[in-house]
Every structure is written in structure tokens, then in C-alpha cells.
N, C-alpha and C positions, 0 to 999 in steps of 0.2 A: 214694950216693945219687944214684939218677937220675927227679926228677922228670917231668922233658921226656918221654921213654922210655912211663913211665907212665901219664900223660896220652895220649899220643898211641895205644897200645895201646888204652886205656880208653874213648875217645872212637869209637873201631871196636867197640865192642863193643854186642851187642845187649841192650837192659835199661836201659842205664846212659847216665847223662845228666853231663858234665864240664865244669865253671866252672874257670876261673885267675885267681889273686889275686882272687879274690869276697872284700870286706870282712864280717868276721867283728859287726861294728855288724848287718847285716842278717840276721842269722843268730841273733841273740841278744833275751831281752826288757829288754837293759839299755842296745839299742840302743849297745855298744861294742866296737870291736875292731879289728885291722890285717887284711891279707889273709891267707888262708891259701893254701898255694902252690896248692893243689887243691881244690876239693868236689866230691865226687862223691856222685849219686841212682842210688842203687840200685832199679828198679820191679820187679825181679823177685829170686826167689831164686837161680836160676844169675847173673844180674847179681852180686850179694853176692858170693856166691863167687869169681866171676872178678876182681871188684875186690879181694876181699883178696890173693887168689894175688898178681895182679900186685904189688901194693901192697910184698906181701913179697918177689916175686922181686926188686924195684927196688931193696928197701932203702929204702923209703920211710915213714916212720912213720902212724900212721893210731888215729883217736880216732870213735866212732859219736856223733853229734849229733842230739838230738832238735830240740823249738823253743829248747831253751838256754834254759830259765824259770829256772836254776839256776846258772848260769855265766858267769863274769868272762872275757873274753877280753884277751888281752894289746895293747898299742896295736902292740907289733911284728909283731900276727899271731903265727900258727902255721906252721913248717918241716915241713907234714909234709901228709897228705889228710883233711879234715873227711870223716867218710861220710855220706848223709844214706837213709833206707828211704822209699820211695817208694809206687808204687799198689799193690803188692801185696800192702803192709803198712800199706795205708789202709782196710781193710773192715771191717766188724762184721756178725755172724751171730747169730741166735738160736734156740737149741732150747729149748722152756721158757723155766724159769729159769735156764738158761746162756747167758750172754754170751759171745761170743768175739770179742778185737779185736785187730786186728794195732796192732805197735809204735807204727807211726806215727800212730795216730787220735790225734787232740786229746784231751786226758781230757774237756773239758766236752761233749766231742758223746759219749764214751760214758756220760758221767752223765746227760745228756738222753735216750738212748736208753734207758734203765734206768727214766725217768720216763714215758717213754711206751708202756714196754710192762708197768707199774705193779711194779714190783719193785721191793724195796728192799733196800740191800747198800751201797751208794757214794754214800749220802747225805752222808759223810764229806770226800768230796770235791768238794761242788760250791763252785764261787769256786777251784778252784786249777786254774793252766796247765798247760800243758807235754802232753806223751805219752805214752800209757800208758805203754809202755817205761820213761821215764822215773821216772811214779810206780810201774811193780811193783818198780823196780832199789833207789828210794830208798825203798820202801815208805810213799808216802805218805798223808796224811790230816791229821785234825786231831792235837793233842796226845795225848787218850787214844784215836782210832778209826783205823784202819790199815788200807788196802787189802789187806796182806796177807790178812787173816781171810778175806777172802770170796773169795779165788785157789783155782783148785780144780787149775789147772796152768799149768806154763808151754811156750813151746817157743823154744829158743834154739838160735843156731848155732856152732859153735865149731870155730873154723877151723884145717883140719887133718884134722878128726875128724869133722863134716857134724852133720845136727840131735840135739837129744837134749831129751827132756822132761824138768821137775823136774815131781812131785805137791806142791800147795801143802803139802799135809799132810808133806812132807819136809824142807821149805825155813825154813830160821829167818829167823822176822823178826821185827827189831828197830825202834828209833828212828833212824828215816832212816838203812837197812841192811837188807839180805837175804844170806842166802847163797848168792844164786846165783853162782857165780864171775864175776870180773871181766875177765875172758878169753873170755866167752860173750857174743855180737850175743842178746838178748831179741828175738823176732820175731813172737812171741803168746800173749796170754793168754786165759785162759779165767775165768770170773768165777758162781761158784755166788750166786745170787740166791734172795731169799723173798718169795714173794706176795703182793702188798699192794693199795692203791688209789692212784689219782693222785691225790688229795688228798693221804692220808696222808704220801705219798711227797714230794710239792711243798710240802708246810707244814714237813716236817723240812729240807728244799733250804734254803727260804727263809730259814728260821730260822737258818741256818750263813752265808747269804749277807749276811745283815742284820748278823749281829758281825762277817764280816768289813771289810763296808762302813763298818762304823763304828770298826776298830778298826788297819784296814792301809793305804794308800795306795792304794787302787784308781786305775787308769788310768794311773799315772806310771812310765814306765819304770826299771825295779827285777828283782834277783835274787830276789824272795823273803825269808824269815830269811835273815839273814847268820852267826849263831853258832847254833851247837845247845843245846838248854835242857842246863844240867851237872846230871845226876842228876835231881831230884824240883824243882828251882829252874826258876823262870819268869827266860830271860835278860833277855827283855824289860825285865821287874821290876829287875835288875840295871843293866840300861844304862840303864834312867831314872833309879833316882836316885844315877847317875854325874853326871846334868845333862847327858848327849851331848845329846838332841833340839835340833834344827836346828842343830850342831856343821856345818861347812861345810871342804869343801878342794876348790879350783877349783867345779867345777862338778856336786861330789858333795854330796848333804848328805842328814844323817839325819832320818829324817822324823820330823815333828810329831805325828805320828798313832802310830808304834808305833818304839819305841827301839832295835828289830832290823833295821829297813829300812831300807838307803841307798837314794836316789834319783837318778837324773841328771836334775838339773834345767835339762840343759840345754848340751850342748858338754863334759859332763863327762867324762876319759880314764880308762884303766884306774888309772894311776899317783895319781889322783885318788882314785879309788876302793879303793884298797888304802892310800892315805896315813891316812884317815877309819878305814878296818877294824881298821889297825895301833894308831889313836886309841883308840878304841873296846875294844880288848882289853886296851890297857895301863890302862885308866881301872878296867875291873873288876877286873884282876891289882891295881893298887896298893890301892883300897879294899878289896877280898874276901879277895885272893888267891887267885882263883879264873883259872884258865888256860882260855879259851872255846876251844871248837874250831870252827873253820868251816864253815859247812853248804854254804854257794858253792862250787862246784868254780871251779879256775883251768884256764885251757887258756892252752898258749903261753907260761908262764912260765919260767923258768931256776930251776934248783934246787929 
């Protein structure tokens, strides 16, 4: 693996910005994580293709990261390259009821665009952080309404192949999952929405935002839900009944507002969060025999 050669080559590539040893705490909403060997921002499609090619040739592992709103980065950082999508992937275009968004667009910005255009369909995403690419790949939304139901198509880049288009109707959409291959990078998505009124759309968004504010630790560094709901059961209720609210390891604490959120109270390390996640998992396993599955993604951890 030659990170140095990759960095030198990519630094001279048009449409690419390179940073070395950037702390992942700056790239995640948890505000936790050590340095990544490289962080490359690809501002153009050509720059992205070139970046992936160079990293592959140099044997440098890579991962695509959006806003990092569902990621816990290791204290030791990431031995490889973090790719971020930039300028060319940060645009929104509108054609009637169709909103086409680059993968790097922040989801709140897309939601606000639908409001300004008096289009309904994205209300369930109100208040959810992250980027459009991450939201599509995880089929983000509320417990009962997901973004996949309004996706008309998704454009991806498959390394070694090129661009691919997936019709939304042909993609399998599930709870925090979709069937778009994991080895493809989401570039943009088009959403088919429904004409409405600004008042109606705003009312539904406000209702959902009010619920999030009342039940989630809005404004505190965290990564959203820690565990997925097991089937039809509420993981928050399971954890709450185990008395984990307020449980603390170092600077990490289970939110008093929602038992499925771990917040960084200041100075928390990834090891603190992992210790707390393990304790939460074991509490539910011991009481109910339920083996919870993490929703948070782990970056830079061995094994």
C-alpha cells in the first residue's frame, strides 16, 4: 500500500482536493475519531473516477463518507482513504414534481426544497441529518415511512464499469437497507413527489420535527439510533425497560430522552461509545434474549 504515492498523484489531479491525516472527528456528527491517512474530496465525476483508479492501483483501501451522521470512527483513525463527494454532487434540479439531487446534498436542504416547491413526499425525512446519498443507501425515514417509496431512480458509479442507473421500482427497499450494490457509489437520485400546498407540507414537517425534538437529543453530538428495531418491537422501549438511560462510560452517555441514542457529553472516545454499546446490547440480551443489531456503522475498527 502506498498512501504517499496516491496522495502525490491525486494532489495533481484536477477536480480533486487532498488532505492528509485529517481527524475523522471533524468528519462525523459524533465528533469522535482519529486521523485518516487521506481524505479526498472529488468535486467532479472525472475526479472521482480518477481517485478510485489511483487508490486501487496503489492498493489503498477506501470508503465513501457523507456527513458521517451514522458513523463511529475509531480512535486510531482509518488506514486508508476517505472519499467525500464535492461540488458537482451538491446540486438540486427541479422538473415539475421531480426533484433530482446530488448525493452530497444535505438531506435537510432537499426537504426544504420540496417545501418551497409545494411538493409532498419527503416529510418523513424532516429533521434527519446526513446526505442524500446516505439517506438513499439506508432508506432513511421514520419507523413506518421511508425515502425509498418516492425514489424514481438512482445513478451510481461502479468502479471499473462506469455509471449505472437503478429504477426505484426495481430496487428492494427495506428497514435501513436497500438492494443497491454496496460496491457502487451513489451519485444522485431523482424523487417523484406529489403536488400539495406549502401549508400542508409545512404542517406535516412541523409535526414530525416536534416529535423528534420531544423524543431525541437534538443538538448533541451523536450518530442517531444505535440499534435497529428487532422486527416489530421498539428497541427504544426494550432498552428503556432495562434501565440504561443515563448509563455512562467515560464521556459517552445514553440519552435521558431516548434510550437508543448515545451522546458525546464532551471528550468521549470511540472506546467509550463501544463500551456503552456493548453494555446496552448485553442488557437487552440478558433480559429478553434479543440479539440487537447495530444501526451505527463502524469505521477503522479491526475485525
